[in-house]
C-alpha positions in Angstrom: -11.7 -16.3 -5.3 -13.8 -15.6 -2.3 -11.9 -12.8 -0.6 -13.8 -9.6 0.1 -12.6 -6.5 -2.0 -13.6 -4.3 1.0 -11.6 -6.3 3.7 -9.6 -4.4 6.2 -6.3 -3.0 4.8 -3.3 -4.7 6.5 -0.7 -2.8 4.4 -1.3 0.6 3.0 1.2 2.6 0.9 0.2 6.2 0.1 2.2 8.5 -2.2 5.5 6.8 -1.2 8.7 8.4 -2.5 12.2 6.9 -2.1 15.5 7.5 -3.9 19.0 6.1 -3.7 21.9 8.5 -4.5 19.6 10.8 -6.4 18.0 8.0 -8.4 14.3 7.8 -7.8 13.0 4.3 -7.0 9.4 5.3 -6.0 7.7 8.4 -7.0 4.2 8.4 -5.6 3.5 4.7 -5.1 0.1 3.7 -3.9 -0.7 0.1 -2.9 -3.0 -1.8 -0.6 -2.9 -5.4 0.7 -6.2 -6.5 2.4 -6.8 -9.0 5.1 -7.1 -12.6 4.0 -6.1 -11.8 0.4 -3.1 -12.8 -1.8 -1.6 -9.6 -3.2 0.9 -9.9 -6.0 3.5 -7.2 -6.6 5.1 -7.6 -10.0 7.4 -5.7 -12.3 10.5 -5.8 -14.3 13.9 -6.1 -12.6 15.0 -2.9 -11.0 11.5 -1.5 -10.3 12.0 -1.6 -6.5 10.1 -4.8 -5.6 12.6 -5.9 -3.0 13.1 -2.3 -1.9 9.4 -2.1 -1.1 9.8 -5.1 1.2 12.7 -3.4 3.0 10.6 -0.3 3.5 7.7 -2.4 4.7 9.9 -4.2 7.3 11.4 -0.9 8.5 14.9 -1.7 7.4 15.0 1.6 5.5 12.8 4.7 5.6 11.0 6.5 2.8 11.8 10.1 1.8 8.1 11.0 2.1 4.7 9.4 2.0 3.1 6.9 4.3 3.5 3.1 4.7 1.4 1.5 7.4 1.2 -2.1 8.5 -1.6 -3.1 10.9 -2.4 0.6 11.2 1.1 1.5 12.4 3.2 3.9 10.4 6.4 1.8 10.1 8.9 4.7 9.6 7.8 6.3 12.9 8.1 3.3 15.1 10.8 3.1 17.8 12.9 0.0 17.9 10.9 -2.0 20.4 7.5 -1.5 18.7 9.1 -2.1 15.3 10.4 -5.5 16.5 7.0 -6.3 18.0 5.4 -5.6 14.6 7.9 -7.8 12.8 7.0 -10.7 15.0 3.5 -10.5 13.4 5.1 -11.0 10.0 6.6 -14.1 8.3 9.1 -13.7 5.6 10.2 -16.1 2.9 13.5 -14.8 1.6 14.4 -15.0 -2.1 17.3 -17.4 -1.5 15.7 -19.2 1.4 18.4 -17.9 3.8 18.7 -21.1 5.8 21.4 -21.3 8.4 23.9 -23.8 7.1 25.3 -25.0 10.5 21.8 -25.9 11.8 19.7 -28.9 10.9 16.3 -28.5 9.1 14.6 -28.9 12.5 16.7 -26.2 14.2 16.3 -23.8 11.2 12.5 -24.0 11.7 12.8 -23.9 15.5 15.1 -20.8 15.4 12.3 -18.1 15.6 10.6 -20.0 18.4 13.8 -20.2 20.4 14.6 -16.5 19.8 11.2 -15.1 20.6 9.4 -17.5 23.0 10.2 -19.6 26.1 8.1 -22.6 25.1 8.9 -26.0 26.8 10.9 -28.3 24.5 8.1 -30.9 23.9 5.7 -28.1 22.7 8.4 -26.5 20.6 9.2 -29.8 19.0 5.5 -30.5 18.3 5.1 -27.1 16.6 8.1 -27.5 14.4 7.1 -31.0 13.3 3.6 -29.7 12.5 5.1 -27.0 10.2 7.5 -29.4 8.6 4.5 -31.8 8.0 2.6 -28.9 6.3 5.4 -28.5 3.7 5.9 -32.3 3.3 9.4 -32.4 5.0 8.9 -33.9 8.4 11.1 -36.8 7.3 13.9 -34.3 6.6 14.0 -32.8 10.1 17.5 -34.1 10.8 19.0 -33.3 7.4 21.5 -30.5 6.8 20.5 -27.6 4.5 23.4 -28.3 2.2 22.0 -31.8 1.4 18.6 -30.4 0.3 17.5 -29.6 -3.3 16.6 -26.0 -4.1 12.9 -26.8 -3.9 13.2 -28.6 -0.5 15.2 -25.7 0.9 12.5 -23.2 -0.2 9.9 -25.4 1.6 12.0 -25.5 4.8 12.2 -21.7 4.6 8.5 -21.5 4.3 8.0 -23.7 7.3 10.3 -21.4 9.3 8.3 -18.4 8.0 5.0 -19.8 9.3 6.2 -21.3 12.6 5.2 -18.2 14.6 1.7 -18.2 13.0 2.1 -14.8 11.4 -0.8 -12.6 10.4 1.1 -11.3 7.3 3.3 -13.5 5.2 5.6 -12.0 2.6 7.2 -14.0 -0.2 10.2 -12.6 -2.1 10.4 -14.3 -5.5 9.2 -17.7 -4.2 9.1 -19.4 -7.6 12.7 -18.7 -8.8 14.6 -21.9 -9.7 11.8 -24.4 -8.8 11.0 -27.5 -10.9 7.4 -27.9 -11.9 6.5 -30.2 -9.0 8.1 -27.9 -6.4 6.4 -24.9 -8.0 3.0 -26.6 -7.8 3.6 -27.4 -4.1 4.6 -23.8 -3.3 1.6 -22.4 -5.1 -0.8 -24.8 -3.3 0.8 -24.0 0.1 0.4 -20.3 -0.5 -3.2 -20.7 -1.4 -3.9 -23.2 1.4 -2.4 -21.0 4.1 -4.4 -18.1 2.8 -7.7 -20.0 2.8 -7.4 -22.1 5.9 -5.6 -19.7 8.3 -6.8 -16.4 6.9 -3.2 -15.2 6.5 -2.7 -12.0 4.4 -0.1 -12.7 1.8 2.1 -10.4 -0.3 4.0 -12.2 -3.1 6.7 -10.3 -4.9 7.4 -11.9 -8.2 8.0 -11.5 -11.9 6.3 -14.8 -12.8 3.1 -13.7 -14.3 1.6 -17.1 -15.2 2.2 -18.7 -11.8 0.9 -15.8 -9.6 -2.1 -15.3 -11.9 -3.4 -18.6 -10.7 -3.8 -17.6 -7.1 -3.7 -13.8 -6.6 -6.7 -11.8 -5.6 -5.1 -8.5 -6.4 -2.1 -7.6 -8.5 0.1 -4.5 -8.8 2.5 -3.9 -11.6 5.4 -1.5 -10.7 6.9 0.7 -13.3 8.3 4.2 -13.4 8.3 4.5 -9.6 4.5 3.9 -9.3 1.8 1.2 -9.7 1.4 1.3 -13.5 -1.7 -1.0 -13.1 -3.7 -2.6 -10.4 -6.5 -5.2 -10.5 -7.1 -8.9 -10.8 -4.6 -10.8 -12.9 -7.3 -11.1 -15.6 -7.7 -7.3 -15.6 -4.0 -6.7 -15.9 -3.8 -9.2 -18.9 -6.6 -7.2 -20.6 -4.9 -3.8 -19.9 -4.2 -1.7 -23.0 -1.3 0.4 -21.8 2.0 -0.5 -23.5 4.1 -1.1 -20.3 1.5 -3.4 -18.8 0.9 -5.3 -22.1 4.7 -5.7 -22.6 5.3 -7.2 -19.1 2.2 -9.4 -18.8 2.8 -10.9 -22.2 6.6 -11.1 -22.0 7.2 -9.0 -25.1 10.9 -8.2 -25.9 10.0 -4.8 -27.4 8.2 -2.0 -25.6 8.6 0.8 -23.1 10.8 -1.3 -20.7 14.2 -1.3 -22.4 16.6 -4.3 -22.2 19.7 -2.0 -22.2 20.6 0.3 -19.4 21.0 3.9 -20.8 24.6 4.4 -22.0 26.6 6.6 -24.4 26.5 5.9 -28.1 28.0 2.4 -28.6 30.1 3.2 -31.7 31.4 6.4 -30.2 32.5 4.7 -27.0 34.3 2.0 -28.8 36.2 4.5 -31.0 37.2 6.4 -27.8 38.7 3.2 -26.4 40.9 2.8 -29.6 42.2 6.3 -29.5 
């Protein structure tokens, strides 16, 4: 897809370990996102995909290992440098996270008002440019509550790119989208990557969609990257966990049921 496999690493995760209440989420995770590439992070529910984003943004800290963004070890950054680092990153939240008491225009303008002192004419021009990019300039005065799910996701994307970030993170961007909106979001991710050189990390469980645009994919399982490579390489992988996830098989190493006591025994205990 044209991206160099030896491009500079924007995000590097090395032997990362993190647990919650004694439950291991990551146990030696290694992952790299390179400049100008679209990197997919996939995996079944509960494998820590969103937790990885929280670690990347410095909202939580790992137990051990290293996680660097633009060469900075995130867990070691004091508050001011951490906030400066975050300004170089755009984030598309899983649910859009639009502010319901603000118009579409003001939602997109919010980061500019918070972090810059641009004159109003220039701010307005920038916001309208980003809304034009996602096809919603005509919705600038609308309230978030009057938007469809796909439109709200596109407004959230306009807000995520309004500061011209170097790294753009998408948390489950395809959930709940109709085929047209899905196609628009896929094209926008690819266009932003190609035209602006933005480094993109897409957290998703939608194999078919992300396989159309990703340069590199990681499949998380068992606290680690169970597989890494191009989407085609992952589809061809022979390991059971990778094969089960990539092909959507109901039976395999990834169980549907959370571990629990014997069902019959537990029911009999309730009757006694």
